[in-house]
C-alpha positions in Angstrom: -42.1 5.0 13.3 -42.8 4.1 10.1 -43.1 6.9 7.7 -46.2 6.0 6.0 -49.4 7.3 5.9 -51.1 4.0 7.7 -48.5 2.4 10.7 -47.6 -1.1 10.3 -48.4 -2.4 14.0 -51.9 -3.5 14.6 -52.0 -1.7 17.6 -51.0 1.6 16.4 -53.7 1.7 13.5 -56.5 1.1 15.7 -55.3 3.9 17.9 -54.7 5.8 14.8 -58.4 4.6 13.9 -60.2 5.4 17.3 -58.2 9.2 17.6 -59.5 9.9 14.2 -63.2 9.2 14.8 -63.1 11.3 18.2 -61.4 13.7 16.5 -64.2 14.5 14.1 -66.5 15.4 17.3 -63.6 17.3 18.3 -63.8 19.8 15.2 -67.4 20.1 15.6 -66.9 21.8 19.0 -63.3 22.9 18.3 -64.6 25.0 15.3 -67.6 26.3 16.9 -68.5 25.0 20.4 -68.4 28.5 21.7 -71.0 29.6 19.8 -73.2 26.7 20.3 -73.5 28.2 23.8 -73.9 31.3 22.9 -76.0 31.6 19.6 -78.4 28.2 20.5 -78.4 28.4 24.2 -78.0 32.5 24.0 -75.6 32.5 27.3 -73.8 35.6 26.8 -69.8 34.9 25.8 -69.0 35.8 29.4 -70.6 33.5 31.4 -69.1 30.8 29.2 -65.6 32.3 29.5 -66.4 32.0 32.8 -68.3 28.5 32.6 -65.6 27.1 30.8 -62.6 28.7 33.5 -64.7 27.2 35.9 -64.9 23.3 34.3 -60.9 23.8 33.8 -60.0 24.1 37.1 -62.4 21.2 38.5 -60.2 19.1 35.8 -56.9 19.9 36.8 -56.4 16.9 39.5 -58.3 14.4 37.2 -55.4 14.6 34.6 -52.9 12.9 37.6 -55.0 11.0 39.5 -56.5 9.3 36.4 -52.8 9.0 35.0 -51.4 7.4 37.6 -54.1 4.6 37.7 -53.4 3.8 34.2 -49.9 3.5 35.2 -50.5 0.7 37.4 -53.7 -0.7 36.1 -54.4 -1.7 32.6 -54.4 1.8 30.4 -56.7 1.2 27.8 -59.6 0.0 29.9 -59.3 3.6 32.1 -58.9 5.5 28.6 -62.0 3.7 27.1 -63.7 4.7 30.3 -62.8 8.4 30.0 -63.9 8.5 26.5 -67.7 6.8 27.9 -68.2 10.0 30.2 -66.9 12.3 28.0 -69.4 11.0 25.2 -72.2 10.9 28.4 -71.8 14.7 29.2 -71.8 16.0 25.5 -75.1 14.4 24.9 -75.9 16.3 28.0 -75.5 19.7 26.0 -78.7 19.3 24.4 -80.0 19.7 27.6 -78.6 22.7 28.8 -81.1 25.5 29.4 -79.0 27.9 31.7 -75.8 29.0 33.1 -75.2 25.9 35.8 -76.5 23.6 33.5 -73.7 24.3 31.3 -71.2 24.4 33.7 -72.0 21.0 34.9 -72.0 19.1 31.7 -69.2 21.3 30.6 -67.1 20.5 33.7 -68.0 16.4 33.4 -67.2 16.8 29.6 -63.7 18.5 30.0 -62.5 16.5 33.3 -63.1 13.0 31.3 -61.1 14.9 28.6 -58.4 15.8 30.6 -58.4 12.1 32.6 -58.1 10.7 28.9 -55.2 12.7 27.7 -53.4 11.0 30.6 -54.3 7.8 30.7 -53.6 7.5 26.8 -49.9 8.0 27.4 -49.1 4.6 28.7 -50.6 2.9 25.4 -48.9 5.8 23.3 -45.4 4.7 25.1 -46.1 1.0 25.2 -47.3 0.8 21.3 -45.3 4.2 20.4 -42.3 2.5 18.9 -38.9 3.4 19.6 -39.8 7.1 20.0 -43.3 7.6 21.5 -42.7 11.1 20.4 -43.3 10.7 16.8 -46.3 8.4 17.2 -47.7 11.0 19.0 -46.7 13.6 16.4 -48.6 11.2 14.0 -51.4 10.8 16.0 -51.8 14.5 16.0 -51.8 14.6 12.2 -54.8 12.0 12.1 -56.5 15.0 14.5 -56.1 17.3 12.2 -58.0 15.1 9.7 -60.9 14.4 12.1 -60.8 18.1 13.0 -61.1 19.4 9.4 -63.8 17.2 8.7 -65.3 18.2 11.6 -64.9 21.6 11.1 -66.9 21.3 7.6 -69.9 20.7 9.4 -69.9 23.1 11.8 -69.1 25.6 9.5 -72.9 24.6 7.8 -74.0 25.0 11.3 -72.7 28.3 11.9 -73.6 29.6 8.4 -77.1 27.8 8.7 -77.4 29.4 12.5 -80.8 27.3 13.6 -80.8 25.7 16.6 -81.7 22.5 15.0 -78.7 22.6 13.4 -76.2 23.4 16.4 -78.1 20.2 17.9 -76.9 18.2 15.3 -73.7 19.4 15.9 -73.9 18.7 19.2 -75.1 14.9 18.8 -72.7 14.5 16.5 -70.0 15.4 18.8 -71.0 12.2 21.1 -71.7 9.7 19.0 -67.7 10.2 17.2 -66.3 10.0 20.8 -69.0 6.9 22.1 -67.4 5.1 18.8 -64.0 6.2 19.5 -64.3 4.0 22.9 -65.5 1.2 20.8 -62.6 1.3 18.5 -60.7 0.5 21.7 -61.4 -2.8 22.0 -59.3 -3.9 19.0 -56.4 -2.0 21.0 -54.1 -4.8 23.2 -53.9 -4.5 27.1 -51.4 -2.5 28.1 -49.4 -4.2 31.2 -48.2 -1.6 33.6 -44.5 -1.2 34.2 -42.8 -2.0 37.6 -42.5 1.2 39.2 -39.6 1.7 41.0 -38.8 2.6 44.8 -39.2 6.0 45.8 -42.4 8.6 46.4 -45.5 7.7 44.8 -46.5 11.1 43.6 -42.8 11.6 41.6 -43.6 14.0 39.2 -45.5 16.6 41.8 -42.1 16.5 43.2 -40.3 17.7 40.3 -39.2 21.0 40.3 -38.4 21.8 36.8 -40.8 19.5 35.3 -43.5 21.5 37.1 -42.0 24.4 35.7 -41.8 23.7 32.3 -45.5 22.4 33.0 -46.6 25.8 34.2 -44.8 27.6 31.0 -46.3 25.4 28.4 -50.0 26.2 30.2 -49.4 29.6 29.3 -48.4 28.8 26.1 -51.2 26.4 25.5 -53.7 29.9 25.4 -53.0 29.4 21.7 -55.3 26.5 21.4 -58.0 28.9 22.8 -56.9 31.9 20.3 -58.6 29.7 17.4 -61.1 28.1 19.1 -62.8 30.5 21.2 -60.9 34.2 20.3 -61.0 34.0 16.4 -64.9 33.4 16.3 -66.2 35.6 18.5 -63.5 38.3 17.2 -64.9 37.4 13.3 -68.5 37.6 14.4 -68.6 40.9 17.0 -65.3 42.7 15.6 -64.6 42.4 11.9 -66.5 42.7 8.8 -65.4 39.3 7.2 -68.7 36.8 5.9 -68.9 34.0 9.1 -68.4 31.6 7.4 -64.3 32.5 7.2 -64.4 31.0 10.8 -64.1 27.5 8.9 -61.3 28.2 6.7 -59.2 29.7 9.1 -59.3 26.6 11.1 -58.9 24.2 7.8 -56.4 25.9 7.2 -54.3 25.3 10.2 -55.6 21.4 10.4 -54.1 20.6 6.8 -50.7 22.7 7.8 -50.8 20.4 10.8 -51.7 16.9 8.8 -49.1 17.9 6.0 -46.3 18.8 8.5 -46.5 17.3 12.4 -44.5 14.5 12.1 -42.0 16.3 10.1 -41.7 18.8 12.6 -41.8 16.7 15.3 -38.3 14.9 14.0 -36.4 18.2 14.2 -37.2 18.0 17.7 -35.4 15.0 18.5 -33.7 16.7 21.8 -34.8 18.5 25.2 -32.9 21.3 23.6 -34.0 21.0 20.6 -37.3 21.2 22.1 -36.5 24.4 24.3 -35.5 26.3 20.8 -38.7 25.3 19.5 -40.8 26.5 22.4 -38.8 30.1 21.2 -39.8 30.3 17.9 -43.1 29.5 18.6 -43.8 32.2 20.9 -42.1 34.8 18.2 -44.8 33.0 15.7 -48.0 33.3 18.1 -47.1 36.8 18.4 -46.9 37.7 14.8 -50.1 35.9 14.2 -52.2 38.2 17.1 -50.7 41.0 15.2 -52.5 39.9 12.1 -55.6 39.2 13.6 -56.2 42.6 15.4 -55.7 43.8 11.7 -58.6 42.2 11.0 -60.6 44.7 12.4 -62.0 47.7 10.1 -60.7 46.4 6.4 -63.7 45.4 4.1 -64.6 42.0 4.2 -62.6 40.4 1.8 -59.4 42.1 3.3 -60.3 40.6 6.8 -60.6 37.4 5.7 -57.0 37.5 4.4 -55.9 38.8 6.9 -57.3 35.9 9.0 -56.6 33.1 6.6 -53.0 35.0 6.9 -52.6 34.6 10.7 -53.9 31.0 10.7 -50.9 30.1 8.6 -48.2 31.7 10.6 -50.5 30.8 14.0 -50.3 27.8 12.9 -46.5 27.5 12.0 -45.9 28.2 15.4 -48.2 25.6 16.9 -46.0 22.9 15.3 -43.2 23.9 17.1 -44.9 24.3 20.5 -46.5 20.9 19.5 -43.5 19.3 18.9 -41.7 20.8 21.9 -44.2 19.2 24.3 -44.3 16.3 22.9 -40.3 16.0 23.2 -40.3 17.5 26.5 -42.8 15.6 28.6 -41.6 12.3 27.3 -38.1 12.8 27.5 -38.2 13.7 30.6 -40.9 11.4 32.0 -39.2 7.9 33.5 -40.9 4.8 31.6 -43.0 3.2 34.9 -44.5 6.7 35.4 -45.5 7.7 31.8 -49.3 8.5 33.1 -48.6 10.3 36.1 -45.8 12.9 34.4 -48.4 13.6 31.6 -50.8 13.9 33.7 -49.0 16.5 35.9 -48.0 17.9 32.1 -51.5 18.0 31.3 -52.3 20.3 34.3 -50.5 23.2 32.2 -53.4 22.4 28.7 -56.0 22.1 31.9 -55.0 25.9 33.0 -55.4 26.7 29.8 -58.8 25.3 29.4 -59.8 27.2 32.9 -58.3 30.4 32.3 -57.4 31.1 28.5 -61.1 31.4 27.6 -61.4 34.5 29.8 -58.3 35.9 29.9 -58.7 36.0 25.7 -62.3 37.2 26.0 -61.0 39.6 28.2 -58.2 40.9 26.3 -59.1 40.4 23.1 -62.6 41.2 22.8 -63.7 42.8 25.8 -60.7 45.4 25.4 -60.1 44.8 21.5 -57.2 45.6 19.5 -54.6 46.4 22.2 -55.4 42.9 24.0 -54.0 41.0 21.0 -50.4 42.4 21.1 -50.7 41.9 25.4 -51.5 38.0 24.3 -48.8 38.0 21.8 -46.5 39.6 23.8 -47.0 36.7 26.6 -46.6 34.1 23.8 -43.2 35.8 23.2 -42.0 36.2 26.9 -43.0 32.4 27.8 -41.2 30.9 24.7 -38.1 32.6 25.7 -38.2 31.4 29.3 -38.5 28.1 28.2 -34.7 26.9 27.3 -33.6 28.0 31.1 -36.3 25.8 32.4 -34.9 23.2 30.2 -31.7 23.7 31.3 -32.4 23.6 34.6 -34.0 20.0 34.4 -31.0 18.7 32.5 -28.4 19.7 35.6 -31.2 18.3 37.6 -31.4 15.0 35.6 -27.3 14.9 35.6 -27.0 15.1 39.3 -29.6 12.5 40.2 -27.5 10.0 37.6 -24.1 10.7 39.2 -25.3 10.0 42.7 -25.6 13.7 44.4 -28.6 14.5 46.5 -31.1 16.7 44.6 -34.1 18.3 46.3 -37.2 16.8 45.2 -39.3 19.8 46.3 -37.1 22.7 45.1 -39.1 25.9 44.6 -39.7 27.0 41.5 
């Protein structure tokens, strides 16, 4: 991928533009989506966490199924369809007046998002150059530019605190998602790659890949630390001003904008990806410890601890993202990119489903000790990943040597 700020190829530029517009809306949701339902709709935090868990569970299968469809059809059209559905569901946030209405619209939005991540993967592989992992890292940097802009408006909505401000935020999310779908019309169609002989659902038989998916799912709970646990922690357990939620988000996004591509260039093999997971786990433990210490000190000290935690957490996020890009693409056959990336997305889907409730229970309900439990969970997960990667390497070497491999080996 070109090191320039703007990619050389038109398909890459239009994909980046679509991604940018979409993530402006994502920034609104990531910064204050949970608070929209707790402060504007007046749902209890426990109900919000439970509803997000239901939505995540319902969305799990969609990524694999839609990813397979994108492999066998025009991935661009499939991806655009997922964005249209997500935009409609997000607009439905404005009509939520109770728990089950919340579950319905969030389930559709979450399912469409999971499907879109898988459907976009063949597009990235087709137009991403020699190393689509690097273009994926570039898109993540662009993502954080968009998220930072969305976070600014979300910060205004949170500080204003009125129902109108929150409704404007939800409407902006829907408009940005729809506009992202429109921009995909300028990306060429993606012809499917001929499938190799063998089982149709090969990714579901790849035991090492499935194990890595599970481990990445545990690690992906880290995304909910910033978007779910920190806002609730700031509002309910610290003396920090509520507006500090936006600076913590912006600190992380700015670091990703500047360093994500560079971090990914240093993760150029599965072994390097495994090491990056290990470093990420240690960084997340340190960040959780800093966040826990923000309960108690004066407002300025609490704010400083939260911003410092955001820096440490984002360093871990850089390593986690770079490692995930490398392993998910490097271990997936080209003809089944959407299917494999859909399976890998199951890990993030599990984090969507279980992460909010787990973090609310441990970090918000239990309090400070829960933050240390979560941090240790990240650390242990990172330490296990290298063994899983070695297993995947042995399996691939055996397959290339023509030795029999049990496709459904127990994990």
